TIMAR-204488 format. One record per residue (C-alpha): residue number from 0; residue in one letter; chain; y, z, x. Coordinates in steps of 0.05 Angstrom, whole numbers. Each point is the difference from the previous one (the first is absolute). Layout:
# TIMAR-204488
R | NUM | A | A | Y | Z | X
...
//
This chain:
# TIMAR-204488
R | 0 | X | A | 0 | 0 | 0
R | 1 | X | A | 68 | -20 | 26
R | 2 | X | A | 49 | 56 | -1
R | 3 | X | A | 70 | -14 | -26
R | 4 | X | A | 57 | -5 | 49
R | 5 | X | A | 47 | 58 | 5
R | 6 | X | A | 70 | -15 | -27
R | 7 | X | A | 50 | -21 | 52
R | 8 | X | A | 59 | 46 | 13
R | 9 | X | A | 68 | -21 | -26
R | 10 | X | A | 33 | -54 | 43
R | 11 | X | A | -63 | -15 | 40
R | 12 | X | A | -24 | -72 | 2
R | 13 | X | A | -64 | -16 | -39
R | 14 | X | A | -66 | -6 | 36
R | 15 | X | A | -41 | -64 | 5
R | 16 | X | A | -43 | -23 | -57
R | 17 | X | A | 18 | -10 | -72
R | 18 | X | A | 41 | 64 | 1
R | 19 | X | A | 36 | -27 | 62
R | 20 | X | A | 32 | -58 | -34
R | 21 | X | A | 75 | 3 | -1
R | 22 | X | A | 35 | 14 | -66
R | 23 | X | A | 42 | -63 | -7
R | 24 | X | A | 55 | -15 | -50
R | 25 | X | A | -28 | -72 | -5
R | 26 | X | A | -68 | -32 | -6
R | 27 | X | A | -42 | 0 | 64
R | 28 | X | A | 5 | -76 | 8
R | 29 | X | A | 76 | 2 | -2
R | 30 | X | A | 1 | 60 | 46
R | 31 | X | A | -44 | -36 | 50
R | 32 | X | A | 46 | -60 | -2
R | 33 | X | A | 61 | 44 | 12
R | 34 | X | A | -32 | 32 | 61
R | 35 | X | A | -16 | -68 | 29
R | 36 | X | A | 71 | -22 | -14
R | 37 | X | A | 24 | 62 | 37
R | 38 | X | A | -46 | -19 | 58
R | 39 | X | A | 31 | -69 | 0
R | 40 | X | A | 72 | 26 | 2
R | 41 | X | A | -13 | 53 | 52
R | 42 | X | A | -37 | -49 | 46
R | 43 | X | A | 59 | -49 | -5
R | 44 | X | A | 49 | 56 | 19
R | 45 | X | A | -45 | 23 | 57
R | 46 | X | A | -2 | -68 | 32
R | 47 | X | A | 75 | -8 | -7
R | 48 | X | A | 8 | 66 | 39
R | 49 | X | A | -46 | -27 | 54
R | 50 | X | A | 38 | -66 | 6
R | 51 | X | A | 66 | 35 | -1
R | 52 | X | A | -20 | 43 | 60
R | 53 | X | A | -25 | -61 | 37
R | 54 | X | A | 65 | -36 | -13
R | 55 | X | A | 41 | 61 | 21
R | 56 | X | A | -41 | 8 | 64
R | 57 | X | A | 13 | -72 | 19
R | 58 | X | A | 73 | 0 | -20
R | 59 | X | A | 22 | 67 | 27
R | 60 | X | A | -44 | 11 | 61
R | 61 | X | A | -16 | -71 | 21
R | 62 | X | A | -32 | -62 | -28
R | 63 | X | A | -68 | 11 | 28
R | 64 | X | A | -72 | -5 | -20
R | 65 | X | A | -10 | 68 | 32
R | 66 | X | A | 46 | 34 | -50
R | 67 | X | A | -35 | -30 | -60
R | 68 | X | A | -68 | 17 | 30
R | 69 | X | A | 20 | 73 | 11
R | 70 | X | A | 27 | 8 | -70
R | 71 | X | A | -61 | -31 | -34
R | 72 | X | A | -51 | 35 | 43
R | 73 | X | A | 32 | 68 | -10
R | 74 | X | A | 5 | -11 | -74
R | 75 | X | A | -72 | -24 | -8
R | 76 | X | A | -24 | 60 | 41
R | 77 | X | A | 41 | 47 | -44
R | 78 | X | A | -29 | -32 | -63
R | 79 | X | A | -69 | 20 | 23
R | 80 | X | A | 22 | 72 | 13
R | 81 | X | A | 36 | 2 | -67
R | 82 | X | A | -63 | -24 | -36
R | 83 | X | A | -40 | 57 | 31
R | 84 | X | A | 54 | 51 | -14
R | 85 | X | A | 2 | -21 | -73
R | 86 | X | A | -71 | 26 | -11
R | 87 | X | A | 29 | 70 | -6
R | 88 | X | A | 46 | -24 | -56
R | 89 | X | A | -55 | -30 | -42
R | 90 | X | A | -10 | 62 | -44
R | 91 | X | A | 73 | -9 | -21
R | 92 | X | A | 4 | -75 | 6
R | 93 | X | A | 56 | -10 | -51
R | 94 | X | A | 47 | 51 | 30
R | 95 | X | A | -18 | -23 | 70
R | 96 | X | A | 13 | -73 | -16
R | 97 | X | A | 66 | 16 | -33
R | 98 | X | A | 23 | 40 | 61
R | 99 | X | A | -23 | -55 | 48
R | 100 | X | A | 39 | -54 | -37
R | 101 | X | A | 63 | 42 | -4
R | 102 | X | A | -3 | 13 | 75
R | 103 | X | A | -17 | -72 | 16
R | 104 | X | A | 58 | -26 | -43
R | 105 | X | A | 50 | 46 | 36
R | 106 | X | A | -25 | -11 | 71
R | 107 | X | A | -13 | -75 | -7
R | 108 | X | A | 64 | -13 | -40
R | 109 | X | A | 45 | 36 | 49
R | 110 | X | A | -35 | -21 | 64
R | 111 | X | A | 43 | -62 | 12
R | 112 | X | A | 66 | 38 | -7
R | 113 | X | A | -25 | 57 | 44
R | 114 | X | A | -22 | -46 | 56
R | 115 | X | A | 62 | -43 | -4
R | 116 | X | A | 44 | 63 | 1
R | 117 | X | A | -34 | 24 | 64
R | 118 | X | A | 9 | -68 | 32
R | 119 | X | A | 73 | -5 | -20
R | 120 | X | A | 23 | 69 | 18
R | 121 | X | A | -41 | 17 | 62
R | 122 | X | A | 7 | -66 | 37
R | 123 | X | A | -23 | 0 | 72
R | 124 | X | A | 30 | 67 | 20
R | 125 | X | A | -49 | 35 | 45
R | 126 | X | A | -56 | -45 | -23
R | 127 | X | A | -2 | 36 | -67
R | 128 | X | A | -15 | -63 | -39
R | 129 | X | A | -45 | -29 | 53
R | 130 | X | A | -49 | 58 | -4
R | 131 | X | A | 16 | 43 | -61
R | 132 | X | A | 4 | -57 | -50
R | 133 | X | A | -68 | -25 | 20
R | 134 | X | A | -28 | 68 | -17
R | 135 | X | A | 38 | 0 | -66
R | 136 | X | A | -28 | -68 | -17
R | 137 | X | A | -70 | 24 | 17
R | 138 | X | A | 12 | 62 | -42
R | 139 | X | A | 19 | -42 | -61
R | 140 | X | A | -60 | -46 | 12
R | 141 | X | A | -45 | 61 | 4
R | 142 | X | A | 29 | 35 | -62
R | 143 | X | A | -1 | -63 | -44
R | 144 | X | A | -70 | -17 | 24
R | 145 | X | A | -26 | 70 | -17
R | 146 | X | A | 28 | -4 | -70
R | 147 | X | A | -25 | -71 | -13
R | 148 | X | A | -69 | 20 | 25
R | 149 | X | A | -2 | 58 | -48
R | 150 | X | A | 11 | -45 | -61
R | 151 | X | A | -68 | -34 | -5
R | 152 | X | A | -45 | 62 | -2
R | 153 | X | A | 45 | 33 | -52
R | 154 | X | A | 3 | -63 | -42
R | 155 | X | A | -75 | -7 | 5
R | 156 | X | A | -6 | 70 | -28
R | 157 | X | A | 48 | -14 | -57
R | 158 | X | A | -32 | -65 | -21
R | 159 | X | A | -68 | 33 | -2
R | 160 | X | A | 27 | 54 | -45
R | 161 | X | A | 19 | -52 | -51
R | 162 | X | A | -68 | -32 | -5
R | 163 | X | A | -58 | 16 | 44
R | 164 | X | A | -29 | -62 | 34
R | 165 | X | A | -41 | -15 | 62
R | 166 | X | A | 39 | 12 | 65
R | 167 | X | A | -9 | -72 | 23
R | 168 | X | A | 32 | -28 | -63
R | 169 | X | A | 57 | 50 | 2
R | 170 | X | A | 14 | -16 | 73
R | 171 | X | A | 0 | -74 | -14
R | 172 | X | A | 49 | 6 | -57
R | 173 | X | A | 45 | 47 | 39
R | 174 | X | A | 3 | -43 | 62
R | 175 | X | A | 10 | -64 | -39
R | 176 | X | A | 63 | 29 | -32
R | 177 | X | A | 21 | 28 | 68
R | 178 | X | A | -8 | -66 | 37
R | 179 | X | A | 36 | -41 | -54
R | 180 | X | A | 57 | 50 | 2
R | 181 | X | A | 3 | -5 | 75
R | 182 | X | A | 5 | -76 | -7
R | 183 | X | A | 59 | 6 | -48
R | 184 | X | A | 35 | 51 | 45
R | 185 | X | A | -12 | -42 | 62
R | 186 | X | A | 31 | -61 | -34
R | 187 | X | A | 56 | 38 | -33
R | 188 | X | A | 26 | 30 | 65
R | 189 | X | A | 19 | -65 | 38
R | 190 | X | A | 16 | -44 | -60
R | 191 | X | A | 35 | 48 | -48
R | 192 | X | A | 18 | 69 | 27
R | 193 | X | A | 23 | -19 | 70
R | 194 | X | A | 44 | -61 | -18
R | 195 | X | A | 27 | 28 | -65
R | 196 | X | A | 9 | 74 | 15
R | 197 | X | A | -10 | 9 | 75
R | 198 | X | A | -41 | 53 | 35
R | 199 | X | A | 38 | 61 | -24
R | 200 | X | A | 7 | -15 | -74
R | 201 | X | A | -69 | -32 | -1
R | 202 | X | A | -32 | 64 | 26
R | 203 | X | A | 39 | 43 | -50
R | 204 | X | A | -21 | -44 | -58
R | 205 | X | A | -72 | 2 | 22
R | 206 | X | A | 3 | 76 | 4
R | 207 | X | A | 29 | 2 | -71
R | 208 | X | A | -56 | -44 | -28
R | 209 | X | A | -51 | 42 | 37
R | 210 | X | A | 27 | 66 | -29
R | 211 | X | A | 3 | -28 | -70
R | 212 | X | A | -70 | -29 | 2
R | 213 | X | A | -32 | 63 | 29
R | 214 | X | A | 38 | 48 | -44
R | 215 | X | A | -13 | -40 | -64
R | 216 | X | A | -74 | -6 | 15
R | 217 | X | A | -11 | 74 | 11
R | 218 | X | A | 49 | 29 | -50
R | 219 | X | A | -15 | -51 | -53
R | 220 | X | A | -75 | -11 | 5
R | 221 | X | A | -27 | 63 | 35
R | 222 | X | A | 50 | 52 | -23
R | 223 | X | A | -55 | 40 | -34
R | 224 | X | A | -33 | 8 | 68
R | 225 | X | A | 60 | 39 | 24
R | 226 | X | A | 23 | 70 | -18
R | 227 | X | A | 67 | 7 | -33
R | 228 | X | A | 30 | 25 | 65
R | 229 | X | A | -31 | -58 | 38
R | 230 | X | A | 30 | -51 | -49
R | 231 | X | A | 69 | 30 | 7
R | 232 | X | A | -5 | 3 | 76
R | 233 | X | A | -22 | -73 | 4
R | 234 | X | A | 54 | -22 | -49
R | 235 | X | A | 55 | 36 | 39
R | 236 | X | A | -27 | -28 | 67
R | 237 | X | A | 3 | -71 | -27
R | 238 | X | A | 69 | 9 | -30
R | 239 | X | A | 25 | 26 | 68
R | 240 | X | A | -32 | -58 | 37
R | 241 | X | A | 30 | -51 | -48
R | 242 | X | A | 68 | 35 | 4
R | 243 | X | A | -1 | -2 | 76
R | 244 | X | A | -19 | -73 | 1
R | 245 | X | A | 54 | -16 | -52
R | 246 | X | A | 53 | 36 | 41
R | 247 | X | A | -22 | -37 | 63
R | 248 | X | A | 2 | -66 | -37
R | 249 | X | A | 70 | 15 | -26
R | 250 | X | A | 26 | 12 | 70
R | 251 | X | A | -41 | -51 | 38
R | 252 | X | A | 59 | -47 | 6
R | 253 | X | A | 44 | 53 | 31
R | 254 | X | A | -58 | 21 | 44
R | 255 | X | A | -11 | -71 | 25
R | 256 | X | A | 74 | -10 | 16
R | 257 | X | A | 3 | 66 | 37
R | 258 | X | A | -64 | -14 | 38
R | 259 | X | A | 24 | -70 | 17
R | 260 | X | A | 65 | 27 | 28
R | 261 | X | A | -40 | 50 | 41
R | 262 | X | A | -43 | -56 | 29
R | 263 | X | A | 51 | -56 | 8
R | 264 | X | A | 66 | 37 | 2
R | 265 | X | A | 56 | 2 | -51
R | 266 | X | A | 18 | -74 | 5
R | 267 | X | A | -56 | -30 | -44
R | 268 | X | A | 28 | -61 | -37
R | 269 | X | A | -62 | -34 | -26
R | 270 | X | A | -69 | 29 | -15
R | 271 | X | A | -51 | -40 | -38
R | 272 | X | A | -75 | -6 | -7
R | 273 | X | A | -22 | -72 | 2
R | 274 | X | A | -70 | -23 | -16
R | 275 | X | A | -15 | 4 | 74
R | 276 | X | A | 37 | 60 | 30
R | 277 | X | A | 59 | 48 | -4
R | 278 | X | A | 65 | -31 | 25
R | 279 | X | A | 59 | 43 | 19
R | 280 | X | A | 68 | -23 | 27
R | 281 | X | A | 49 | 49 | 32
R | 282 | X | A | 68 | -12 | 29
R | 283 | X | A | 32 | -68 | 5
R | 284 | X | A | 67 | 22 | -28
R | 285 | X | A | 63 | 33 | 29
R | 286 | X | A | -21 | -18 | 71
R | 287 | X | A | -68 | 35 | -4
R | 288 | X | A | -58 | -41 | 28
R | 289 | X | A | -51 | -27 | -49
R | 290 | X | A | -72 | 26 | 2
R | 291 | X | A | -58 | -30 | -38
R | 292 | X | A | -62 | 42 | -13
R | 293 | X | A | -66 | -27 | -25
R | 294 | X | A | -48 | 53 | -25
R | 295 | X | A | 40 | 52 | 38
R | 296 | X | A | -4 | -37 | 66
R | 297 | X | A | 64 | -24 | 33
R | 298 | X | A | -7 | -76 | 0
R | 299 | X | A | 71 | -20 | 16
R | 300 | X | A | 55 | 41 | 33
R | 301 | X | A | 70 | -30 | 3
R | 302 | X | A | 9 | 37 | 66
R | 303 | X | A | -51 | -40 | 38
R | 304 | X | A | -29 | -56 | -43
R | 305 | X | A | 34 | -54 | 41
R | 306 | X | A | -39 | 22 | 62
R | 307 | X | A | -66 | -7 | -39
R | 308 | X | A | 14 | -66 | -34
R | 309 | X | A | 30 | -34 | 61
R | 310 | X | A | -61 | 19 | 41
R | 311 | X | A | -49 | -21 | -54
R | 312 | X | A | 30 | -68 | -15
R | 313 | X | A | 36 | -31 | 59
R | 314 | X | A | -53 | -2 | 54
R | 315 | X | A | -43 | -41 | -48
R | 316 | X | A | 58 | -49 | -13
R | 317 | X | A | -3 | -26 | 72
R | 318 | X | A | -29 | -69 | -15
R | 319 | X | A | -6 | -43 | -63
R | 320 | X | A | 20 | 41 | -61
R | 321 | X | A | 17 | -47 | -57
R | 322 | X | A | -51 | 32 | -46
R | 323 | X | A | -6 | 76 | 0
R | 324 | X | A | -46 | 46 | -40
R | 325 | X | A | 19 | 74 | -10
R | 326 | X | A | -57 | 45 | -22
R | 327 | X | A | 29 | 63 | -32
R | 328 | X | A | 73 | 11 | 14
R | 329 | X | A | 20 | 9 | -72
R | 330 | X | A | 65 | 33 | 23
R | 331 | X | A | 24 | -68 | 25
R | 332 | X | A | 19 | 24 | 69
R | 333 | X | A | -51 | -40 | 39
R | 334 | X | A | 20 | -61 | -41
R | 335 | X | A | 72 | 13 | 19
R | 336 | X | A | -17 | -4 | 73
R | 337 | X | A | -41 | -63 | -10
R | 338 | X | A | 58 | -34 | -36
R | 339 | X | A | 47 | 14 | 58
R | 340 | X | A | -30 | -60 | 36
R | 341 | X | A | 28 | -65 | -29
R | 342 | X | A | -64 | -37 | 18
R | 343 | X | A | -38 | 34 | -57
R | 344 | X | A | -14 | -46 | -59
R | 345 | X | A | -45 | 41 | -44
R | 346 | X | A | -20 | 74 | -4
R | 347 | X | A | -57 | 23 | -44
R | 348 | X | A | -2 | 75 | -14
R | 349 | X | A | -63 | 33 | -27
R | 350 | X | A | 13 | 70 | -27
R | 351 | X | A | -46 | 42 | -43
R | 352 | X | A | 52 | 43 | -36
R | 353 | X | A | 49 | -37 | -45
R | 354 | X | A | 39 | 65 | -9
R | 355 | X | A | 21 | 0 | 74
R | 356 | X | A | 19 | -74 | -5
R | 357 | X | A | 42 | 14 | -61
R | 358 | X | A | 37 | 56 | 37
R | 359 | X | A | 10 | -45 | 60
R | 360 | X | A | 35 | -50 | -45
R | 361 | X | A | 40 | 46 | -45
R | 362 | X | A | 16 | 65 | 36
R | 363 | X | A | 69 | -11 | 30
R | 364 | X | A | -13 | 39 | 64
R | 365 | X | A | -69 | -29 | 14
R | 366 | X | A | 19 | -71 | -17
R | 367 | X | A | 61 | 6 | 45
R | 368 | X | A | -44 | 26 | 56
R | 369 | X | A | -48 | -58 | -6
R | 370 | X | A | 57 | -50 | -4
R | 371 | X | A | -21 | -23 | -70
R | 372 | X | A | -59 | -33 | 33
R | 373 | X | A | -38 | -13 | -64
R | 374 | X | A | 59 | -41 | -28
R | 375 | X | A | -10 | -52 | 55
R | 376 | X | A | -29 | -65 | -27
R | 377 | X | A | -48 | -4 | 59
R | 378 | X | A | -35 | 64 | -21
R | 379 | X | A | -59 | -2 | -48
R | 380 | X | A | -30 | 65 | -24
R | 381 | X | A | -73 | 12 | -21
R | 382 | X | A | -20 | 66 | -33
R | 383 | X | A | -71 | 9 | 24
R | 384 | X | A | -46 | 38 | 46
R | 385 | X | A | 6 | -32 | 68
R | 386 | X | A | -76 | -2 | 12
R | 387 | X | A | -14 | -36 | -65
R | 388 | X | A | 59 | -46 | 8
R | 389 | X | A | -23 | -22 | 69
R | 390 | X | A | -69 | -16 | -26
R | 391 | X | A | 30 | -52 | -46
R | 392 | X | A | 55 | -25 | 46
R | 393 | X | A | 0 | -74 | 18
R | 394 | X | A | 65 | -6 | 39
R | 395 | X | A | 10 | 13 | 74
R | 396 | X | A | 57 | 37 | 34
R | 397 | X | A | 33 | -1 | 68
R | 398 | X | A | 12 | 76 | -4
R | 399 | X | A | -34 | 55 | -39
R | 400 | X | A | 33 | 68 | -3
R | 401 | X | A | -45 | 58 | -20
R | 402 | X | A | 49 | 53 | -24
R | 403 | X | A | -50 | 48 | -30
R | 404 | X | A | -7 | 77 | -4
R | 405 | X | A | -34 | 37 | 57
R | 406 | X | A | -73 | -17 | 10
R | 407 | X | A | -22 | 73 | -8
R | 408 | X | A | 18 | -2 | -74
R | 409 | X | A | -64 | -12 | -39
R | 410 | X | A | 31 | -52 | -47
R | 411 | X | A | 22 | -41 | 60
R | 412 | X | A | -65 | 2 | 39
R | 413 | X | A | -26 | -67 | -25
R | 414 | X | A | 66 | -32 | 21
R | 415 | X | A | -16 | 19 | 72
R | 416 | X | A | -72 | -23 | -1
R | 417 | X | A | -34 | -55 | 40
R | 418 | X | A | -12 | -38 | -65
R | 419 | X | A | 75 | 3 | -17
R | 420 | X | A | 20 | -26 | 68
R | 421 | X | A | -52 | -55 | -7
R | 422 | X | A | 34 | -22 | -64
R | 423 | X | A | 68 | 5 | 34
R | 424 | X | A | -24 | -43 | 58
R | 425 | X | A | -21 | -53 | -50
R | 426 | X | A | 72 | -9 | -25
R | 427 | X | A | 31 | -4 | 69
R | 428 | X | A | 24 | -70 | 18
R | 429 | X | A | -18 | -26 | 70
R | 430 | X | A | 40 | 43 | 48
R | 431 | X | A | 16 | 50 | -55
R | 432 | X | A | 14 | 73 | 14
R | 433 | X | A | -18 | 64 | -38
R | 434 | X | A | 43 | 63 | 7
R | 435 | X | A | -34 | 65 | -22
R | 436 | X | A | 29 | 69 | -12
R | 437 | X | A | -56 | 43 | 28
R | 438 | X | A | 25 | 71 | -7
R | 439 | X | A | 29 | 47 | 52
R | 440 | X | A | -26 | -5 | 71
R | 441 | X | A | 17 | 68 | 30
R | 442 | X | A | -27 | 44 | -56
R | 443 | X | A | -60 | -43 | -23
R | 444 | X | A | -21 | -43 | 60
R | 445 | X | A | -72 | -7 | -24
R | 446 | X | A | 23 | -29 | -67
R | 447 | X | A | 48 | -48 | 35
R | 448 | X | A | -52 | -25 | 49
R | 449 | X | A | -51 | -6 | -55
R | 450 | X | A | 47 | -50 | -34
R | 451 | X | A | 5 | -38 | 66
R | 452 | X | A | -76 | 0 | 8
R | 453 | X | A | -8 | -24 | -72
R | 454 | X | A | 48 | -58 | 12
R | 455 | X | A | -38 | -21 | 61
R | 456 | X | A | -66 | 4 | -39
R | 457 | X | A | 31 | -49 | -49
R | 458 | X | A | 9 | -51 | 56
R | 459 | X | A | 74 | 14 | 15
R | 460 | X | A | 32 | 13 | 67
R | 461 | X | A | 48 | 59 | 0
R | 462 | X | A | 64 | 25 | 31
R | 463 | X | A | 12 | 73 | -18
R | 464 | X | A | 69 | 34 | 4
R | 465 | X | A | 37 | 59 | -30
R | 466 | X | A | 71 | 20 | -16
R | 467 | X | A | 28 | 71 | 5
R | 468 | X | A | 60 | 32 | -32
R | 469 | X | A | -33 | 13 | -67
R | 470 | X | A | 34 | 51 | -45
R | 471 | X | A | -48 | 58 | -6
R | 472 | X | A | 29 | 40 | -57
R | 473 | X | A | -56 | -15 | -49
R | 474 | X | A | -74 | -17 | -1
R | 475 | X | A | -13 | -75 | -1
R | 476 | X | A | -73 | -10 | 17
R | 477 | X | A | -65 | 18 | -35
R | 478 | X | A | 10 | 75 | 7
R | 479 | X | A | 50 | 24 | -53
R | 480 | X | A | 2 | 69 | 32
R | 481 | X | A | 34 | -22 | 64
R | 482 | X | A | 71 | 24 | 6
R | 483 | X | A | 54 | -10 | 51
R | 484 | X | A | -39 | 36 | 53
R | 485 | X | A | -60 | -47 | -3
R | 486 | X | A | 24 | -65 | -32
R | 487 | X | A | -10 | -63 | 42
R | 488 | X | A | 57 | -19 | 46
R | 489 | X | A | -17 | -74 | 11
R | 490 | X | A | -28 | -62 | -33
R | 491 | X | A | -57 | -41 | 27
R | 492 | X | A | -6 | -75 | -8
R | 493 | X | A | -48 | -54 | 21
R | 494 | X | A | 17 | -73 | 8
R | 495 | X | A | -63 | -43 | -8
R | 496 | X | A | -18 | -73 | 0
R | 497 | X | A | -62 | -44 | 10
R | 498 | X | A | 21 | -27 | 68
R | 499 | X | A | 43 | 57 | 24
R | 500 | X | A | 76 | 2 | 2
R | 501 | X | A | 48 | 33 | 49
R | 502 | X | A | 38 | 61 | -25
R | 503 | X | A | 69 | -29 | 2
R | 504 | X | A | 61 | -7 | -44
R | 505 | X | A | 22 | -70 | -20
R | 506 | X | A | 53 | -22 | 50
R | 507 | X | A | 46 | -27 | -54
R | 508 | X | A | -17 | 50 | -54
R | 509 | X | A | 50 | 44 | -38
R | 510 | X | A | 36 | 55 | 37
R | 511 | X | A | -37 | 65 | -11
R | 512 | X | A | 29 | 70 | -5
R | 513 | X | A | -52 | 38 | 41
R | 514 | X | A | -55 | -45 | 26
R | 515 | X | A | 8 | -36 | 67
R | 516 | X | A | -49 | -36 | 45
R | 517 | X | A | 1 | 56 | 53
R | 518 | X | A | -11 | 53 | -53
R | 519 | X | A | -57 | -41 | -31
R | 520 | X | A | -34 | -6 | 68
R | 521 | X | A | 8 | 75 | 11
R | 522 | X | A | -28 | 13 | -70
R | 523 | X | A | -62 | -40 | 15
R | 524 | X | A | -11 | 39 | 64
R | 525 | X | A | 9 | 66 | -37
R | 526 | X | A | -52 | -21 | -51
R | 527 | X | A | -51 | -22 | 53
R | 528 | X | A | 5 | 68 | 33
R | 529 | X | A | -31 | 32 | -62
R | 530 | X | A | -58 | -49 | -2
R | 531 | X | A | -66 | 27 | -27
R | 532 | X | A | -59 | -44 | 18
R | 533 | X | A | -69 | -9 | -31
R | 534 | X | A | 23 | 6 | -72
R | 535 | X | A | -41 | -37 | -53
R | 536 | X | A | 37 | -44 | -50
R | 537 | X | A | 12 | 25 | -71
R | 538 | X | A | -35 | -37 | -56
R | 539 | X | A | -2 | 5 | -76
R | 540 | X | A | -66 | 36 | 1
R | 541 | X | A | 16 | 42 | 62
R | 542 | X | A | 73 | 20 | 1
R | 543 | X | A | 19 | 35 | 65
R | 544 | X | A | 71 | 24 | -10
R | 545 | X | A | -12 | 74 | -15
R | 546 | X | A | 39 | 43 | 49
//
């Protein structure tokens, strides 16, 4: 004879079996659907948090595969720990799940603002950002991973309380909803949240949705599994979380402006998020030099840009130069230097970001600095990825100028590969020259000489050189954390051709402000003194530009 179960104490969750079924305000089928819908929403929010941290790691610390790998590996590890820790919460699964979702909404929703605040207001003083922020990023990855990992065991417990089924079927249903939700979150982040709201507001909205979904599921469907005190505590906790997220959202504009002033100074004139990157312009009025930042890296400084662009362009112009191709250079400054030579008949510019091109045409300070280069009838602009554009190119050019971001930046790695230079070689006319910006020499010699090795592997003969005098007031290369104390102080360039070409300035070329033949010869000697031998070329499948 089976003895009856003893009655459960008030507020205690029911035991397994028929008596263990949750007392729902709806039919079991509808309740089960609502739990799976909650799984879907929570999974979408969880993946958005993951992608947000990966994006922040790349944007704030440095665009590096290493940063993404660290964030994801720490988070996945933490998910395993969180799943194990959730076993202790199974007897009170409803209360535990409600608390987990409230904490996850608060931590995940505020993580972007917290990390950006640390970056903006600590800077490079004493290496605080360089070391401390990495620990903070790891801490957020760990905390969010722990909470995400705790969700599945608790949800498994809740769905079984609605209708007892075999564990295999329950797991299949749960993970199907989880994976579909992750797909939606993964697509929503780059195509909706990031372009429409940005990282800060996108994270806050995700936290709000997370809190609403978790709170509604527990307080609406499983409220009878909670004591009266537990219901009130969970309700108050969710209200506080939503209030904090709402206050943060209301002040996110002021926060962004204050943080931007802390990072770039008080002279920010233009700040916009294109479909490709964040673009910021400072100065350019009242005698202040213009600075152009792309994704937080100093791309153009009015204090020294003429040194960079003269050195990049004019050594390659020694020889036939009727047709010129500029890869990158959406600011128009390399094109300005090319157009200074009256022998140029056509300039094709291939730039990925139309937002930068638009600024180069319309911003008074930037268009004045580039000499209104894009208004010249000889200039033809193509908005495209340089790699893809070269694959379909049929024309040939006397000069190709590669004015691209530093090779250590992950997004630029393929544009410094052997395959890319093979495509570039194909569009060179007989006797044509290629000028490549190859990153700083003194601070990253291995990267610079890897570019040189890659050019040689593509069948080109090289003439390396560098130019000093670079303004070092802001990070410019792949490491966003570099400040004035460690920013590069030179630019490295490589002149390349199929048959080899001497590193000389055109004898009848335009008069230059800083570059002379003696200084160019000395620059080549300075670059050769840093030579690193035995470096393998970088390819698409084996990039070699990590510092």
